[in-house]
C-alpha positions as CSV (number, residue, x, y, z in Angstrom):
1,M,113.6,117.8,88.2
2,I,116.5,115.4,88.0
3,W,119.8,116.5,87.0
4,G,122.9,114.7,85.8
5,S,123.5,111.3,84.2
6,I,121.3,108.2,85.0
7,Y,123.1,104.9,85.3
8,W,121.3,101.3,85.2
9,A,121.8,98.8,87.1
10,E,120.7,95.3,87.7
11,P,117.9,94.3,90.5
12,S,120.5,92.9,92.9
13,V,122.3,96.1,93.5
14,T,123.0,96.6,97.1
15,R,120.8,98.8,98.6
16,F,121.8,101.8,101.1
17,E,121.9,101.3,104.6
18,M,120.3,104.2,106.5
19,S,120.7,105.3,109.9
20,E,117.9,106.5,112.0
21,P,117.3,110.3,111.2
22,G,118.2,112.3,114.3
23,L,116.4,115.4,115.5
24,D,119.8,117.4,114.7
25,I,120.4,116.1,111.3
26,G,121.1,119.0,109.5
27,S,120.3,118.8,105.7
28,A,119.1,115.3,104.9
29,R,121.1,113.7,102.2
30,S,119.7,112.1,99.0
31,P,119.8,108.2,99.2
32,C,120.5,108.1,95.5
33,I,123.4,105.6,94.8
34,K,123.1,106.4,91.2
35,A,121.6,103.1,90.2
36,C,118.4,104.3,88.9
37,R,115.6,102.3,87.3
38,L,111.8,101.7,88.6
39,D,111.0,98.4,89.4
40,A,107.5,96.7,89.0
41,N,106.1,98.6,91.8
42,G,107.3,102.0,90.7
43,C,110.1,102.1,93.2
44,C,114.0,102.8,92.1
45,V,116.2,99.6,92.4
46,G,118.5,101.6,93.9
47,C,117.3,104.0,96.6
48,L,113.8,102.5,96.7
49,R,112.1,106.1,96.3
50,T,108.8,106.3,94.1
51,L,109.2,108.8,91.1
52,A,107.2,111.1,92.8
53,E,109.5,111.5,95.7
54,I,112.5,111.4,93.6
55,A,111.1,114.4,91.8
56,E,110.0,116.2,94.9
57,W,113.4,115.9,96.4
58,S,114.9,118.8,95.4
59,A,112.4,121.3,96.2
60,A,111.5,119.4,99.3
61,T,111.8,120.9,102.8
62,N,114.3,119.1,105.3
63,A,111.4,118.0,107.6
64,R,109.8,116.5,104.1
65,R,113.1,114.9,103.1
66,L,113.5,113.1,106.8
67,E,109.9,112.1,106.0
68,I,110.8,110.2,102.9
69,L,113.7,108.7,104.5
70,R,111.7,107.3,107.4
71,D,109.3,105.7,104.6
72,L,112.5,104.6,102.8
73,K,113.4,102.7,105.8
74,I,110.2,100.9,106.2
75,R,110.3,100.3,102.4
76,T,113.5,98.5,102.8
77,S,112.7,96.4,106.0
78,Q,109.6,95.1,104.0
79,S,111.6,94.3,100.8
80,A,114.5,92.5,102.9
81,A,111.4,90.3,104.6
82,V,110.0,89.7,101.1
83,Q,113.4,88.3,99.8
84,R,114.0,86.0,102.8
């Protein structure tokens, strides 16, 4: 479930920078930058998570959150390569 206000933004919103998750990261932080809008591929233009990943986040284990963050790093790399 998603709580709070939803902020709309243009697709040119700067995407988050993500450092490599370490083994002793504690609690994984949400990549949300409050620029919530799905693109044509079903990914948020702000954080690049899918709707399923966004919905899953609050109940996900830390291990699953780290898995999602690793997937986002790959998506961010692929998105940057396409924009070049």
